[in-house]
N, CA, C and O of each residue as an XYZ file, in Angstrom:
288
protein
N      54.513    103.463    124.961
C      55.650    104.569    125.361
C      56.309    103.969    126.595
O      55.740    103.179    127.348
N      57.587    104.419    126.742
C      58.578    103.938    127.735
C      59.092    105.215    128.422
O      59.363    106.204    127.741
N      59.218    105.211    129.637
C      59.488    106.282    130.515
C      60.464    105.586    131.477
O      60.225    104.535    132.073
N      61.647    106.340    131.556
C      62.649    105.835    132.631
C      62.936    106.899    133.690
O      63.071    108.083    133.381
N      63.014    106.519    134.754
C      63.284    107.345    136.093
C      63.861    106.592    137.268
O      63.751    105.374    137.408
N      64.464    107.378    138.076
C      64.936    106.963    139.416
C      64.149    107.089    140.425
O      63.463    108.110    140.489
N      64.059    106.117    141.422
C      63.367    106.298    142.648
C      64.011    105.922    143.927
O      64.629    104.865    144.052
N      63.871    106.754    144.840
C      64.340    106.349    146.321
C      63.403    106.828    147.134
O      63.140    108.017    147.314
N      62.795    105.707    147.730
C      61.740    105.865    148.897
C      62.173    104.952    150.026
O      62.245    103.727    149.934
N      62.451    105.664    151.086
C      62.799    105.011    152.417
C      61.735    104.069    152.819
O      60.576    104.326    152.493
N      62.010    103.003    153.494
C      61.025    102.014    153.969
C      60.050    102.635    154.861
O      58.868    102.306    154.756
N      60.426    103.523    155.754
C      59.602    104.225    156.641
C      58.705    105.093    155.880
O      57.618    105.323    156.409
N      58.969    105.666    154.637
C      58.250    106.565    153.953
C      57.251    105.819    153.193
O      56.118    106.288    153.086
N      57.588    104.596    152.602
C      56.754    103.782    151.980
C      55.663    103.126    152.632
O      54.745    102.589    152.013
N      55.766    103.171    153.985
C      54.677    102.629    154.954
C      53.351    103.385    154.584
O      52.281    102.797    154.423
N      53.528    104.821    154.457
C      52.455    105.748    154.169
C      51.601    105.059    152.872
O      50.396    104.815    152.928
N      52.394    104.816    151.786
C      51.791    104.273    150.728
C      51.190    103.002    150.795
O      50.192    102.775    150.111
N      51.748    102.016    151.646
C      51.383    100.604    151.811
C      50.157    100.466    152.522
O      49.281     99.627    152.312
N      50.176    101.521    153.534
C      48.889    101.694    154.400
C      47.604    102.131    153.659
O      46.499    101.904    154.152
N      47.747    102.733    152.523
C      46.827    103.378    151.682
C      46.604    104.925    152.223
O      45.594    105.574    151.951
N      47.562    105.357    152.930
C      47.495    106.879    153.305
C      47.763    107.796    152.042
O      47.260    108.914    151.930
N      48.574    107.243    151.133
C      48.888    107.910    149.758
C      48.685    106.863    148.740
O      49.237    105.770    148.874
N      48.006    107.100    147.836
C      47.685    106.100    146.580
C      48.618    106.172    145.551
O      48.825    105.141    144.912
N      49.293    107.306    145.232
C      50.120    107.236    144.030
C      51.561    107.731    144.438
O      51.743    108.438    145.429
N      52.559    107.313    143.611
C      53.890    107.834    143.632
C      54.012    108.704    142.550
O      53.609    108.354    141.441
N      54.643    110.061    142.781
C      54.882    110.703    141.630
C      56.273    110.948    141.457
O      56.990    111.319    142.387
N      56.727    110.732    140.164
C      58.020    110.637    139.857
C      58.305    111.498    138.663
O      57.314    111.719    137.966
N      59.483    112.059    138.252
C      59.681    112.731    137.173
C      60.723    111.822    136.227
O      61.768    111.339    136.664
N      60.318    111.699    135.053
C      60.918    110.878    134.081
C      62.086    111.686    133.564
O      62.182    112.906    133.695
N      63.028    110.848    132.922
C      64.245    111.577    132.324
C      63.913    112.498    131.307
O      64.774    113.333    131.026
N      62.719    112.519    130.630
C      62.311    113.362    129.569
C      61.620    114.694    130.250
O      61.137    115.563    129.523
N      61.597    114.810    131.727
C      61.135    115.693    132.434
C      59.631    115.808    132.613
O      59.073    116.844    132.975
N      58.987    114.607    132.317
C      57.504    114.528    132.524
C      57.340    114.076    133.978
O      58.147    113.353    134.562
N      56.162    114.598    134.526
C      55.717    114.021    135.823
C      54.813    112.815    135.566
O      53.903    112.851    134.738
N      55.093    111.791    136.280
C      54.404    110.577    136.133
C      53.657    110.108    137.387
O      54.330    109.924    138.402
N      52.334    109.895    137.420
C      51.752    109.391    138.660
C      51.499    107.890    138.660
O      50.722    107.402    137.840
N      52.103    107.190    139.510
C      52.019    105.706    139.521
C      51.292    105.066    140.557
O      51.713    105.352    141.677
N      50.336    104.294    140.524
C      49.630    103.783    141.666
C      50.766    102.984    142.584
O      51.401    102.033    142.128
N      50.942    103.502    143.959
C      51.940    102.814    145.062
C      52.003    101.445    144.838
O      53.124    100.940    144.774
N      50.888    100.650    144.689
C      50.641     99.292    144.723
C      51.672     98.558    143.698
O      52.174     97.446    143.867
N      51.877     99.456    142.572
C      52.770     98.736    141.514
C      54.288     98.672    141.899
O      55.048     98.008    141.193
N      54.767     99.368    143.039
C      55.839     99.327    143.601
C      56.219     98.334    144.478
O      57.410     98.159    144.739
N      55.236     97.583    145.022
C      55.211     96.771    146.043
C      56.230     95.457    145.894
O      56.815     95.033    146.891
N      56.402     94.842    144.585
C      57.282     93.945    144.311
C      58.602     94.237    144.537
O      59.419     93.336    144.730
N      58.954     95.610    144.532
C      60.292     96.121    144.564
C      60.704     96.470    146.018
O      61.889     96.741    146.213
N      59.810     96.488    147.081
C      59.946     96.887    148.295
C      61.044     95.929    149.083
O      60.846     94.714    149.102
N      62.092     96.441    149.669
C      63.015     95.758    150.433
C      63.074     96.518    151.769
O      62.362     97.471    152.087
N      64.188     95.848    152.606
C      64.372     96.572    153.874
C      64.790     97.997    153.829
O      64.520     98.793    154.728
N      65.434     98.282    152.796
C      65.925     99.632    152.549
C      64.953    100.656    152.103
O      65.126    101.862    152.282
N      63.697    100.019    151.385
C      62.695    100.859    150.844
C      62.604    100.499    149.508
O      62.633     99.306    149.208
N      62.488    101.461    148.566
C      62.336    101.164    147.148
C      63.422    102.107    146.605
O      63.361    103.325    146.777
N      64.435    101.484    145.931
C      65.339    102.437    145.176
C      65.988    101.702    143.897
O      66.204    100.493    143.820
N      66.243    102.625    142.956
C      66.783    102.102    141.746
C      66.313    102.929    140.518
O      65.761    104.019    140.673
N      66.531    102.416    139.360
C      66.205    102.872    138.258
C      65.195    102.002    137.494
O      65.355    100.788    137.365
N      64.107    102.705    136.974
C      62.958    101.765    136.597
C      62.556    102.357    135.122
O      62.946    103.413    134.623
N      61.774    101.497    134.631
C      61.251    101.693    133.205
C      59.676    101.376    133.332
O      59.296    100.255    133.671
N      58.790    102.411    133.045
C      57.394    102.184    132.940
C      57.277    102.173    131.467
O      57.966    102.803    130.665
N      56.103    101.197    131.183
C      55.863    101.019    129.857
C      54.136    101.301    129.856
O      53.400    100.732    130.662
N      53.675    102.186    128.907
C      52.383    102.350    128.861
C      51.729    102.070    127.464
O      52.489    102.052    126.496
N      50.567    101.881    127.292
C      50.041    101.664    125.929
C      49.807    102.960    125.120
O      50.385    103.921    125.628
N      49.160    103.223    124.074
C      49.082    104.454    123.363
C      48.063    105.325    124.056
O      47.978    106.522    123.782
N      47.267    104.725    124.974
C      46.286    105.683    125.702
C      46.714    106.006    127.187
O      45.968    106.351    128.103
N      48.105    105.813    127.222
C      48.883    106.095    128.537
C      48.370    105.169    129.641
O      48.580    105.515    130.804
N      47.773    104.125    129.418
C      47.614    103.161    130.382
C      48.650    102.347    130.775
O      49.436    101.999    129.894
N      48.864    101.889    132.125
C      49.869    100.904    132.601
C      49.973     99.681    131.928
O      48.976     98.975    131.781
N      51.246     99.303    131.438
C      51.345     98.043    130.843
C      52.234     97.223    131.736
O      51.836     96.124    132.124
N      53.683     97.793    132.166
C      54.525     97.024    133.016
C      55.388     98.121    133.720
O      55.489     99.274    133.299
N      56.021     97.614    134.881
C      56.978     98.491    135.507
C      58.003     97.639    135.780
O      57.655     96.590    136.323
N      59.452     97.813    135.512
C      60.450     96.800    135.930
C      61.554     97.767    136.302
O      61.656     98.935    135.928
N      62.391     97.067    137.127
C      63.678     97.781    137.767
C      64.700     97.468    136.711
O      64.796     96.310    136.305
N      65.495     98.454    136.223
C      66.310     98.247    135.006
C      67.857     98.357    135.568
O      68.805     98.030    134.854
N      68.035     98.882    137.006
C      69.422     98.969    137.528
C      69.364     99.074    138.974
O      70.403     99.160    139.628
């Protein structure tokens, strides 16, 4: 399964996730589905501005995480 969504998390807000105070990021896919993704999966995309962009989440048939990539 592939899910596309946009994310904007300010750097100061992501510090809550980075410190472990919040474990998951909840996003809404283009299909209208709410997705709960472990915050640690977004760490490679963190910049001084935070995390922003369009992403694609790929899961297996059991909805287990396979990959997360920035597409724009």
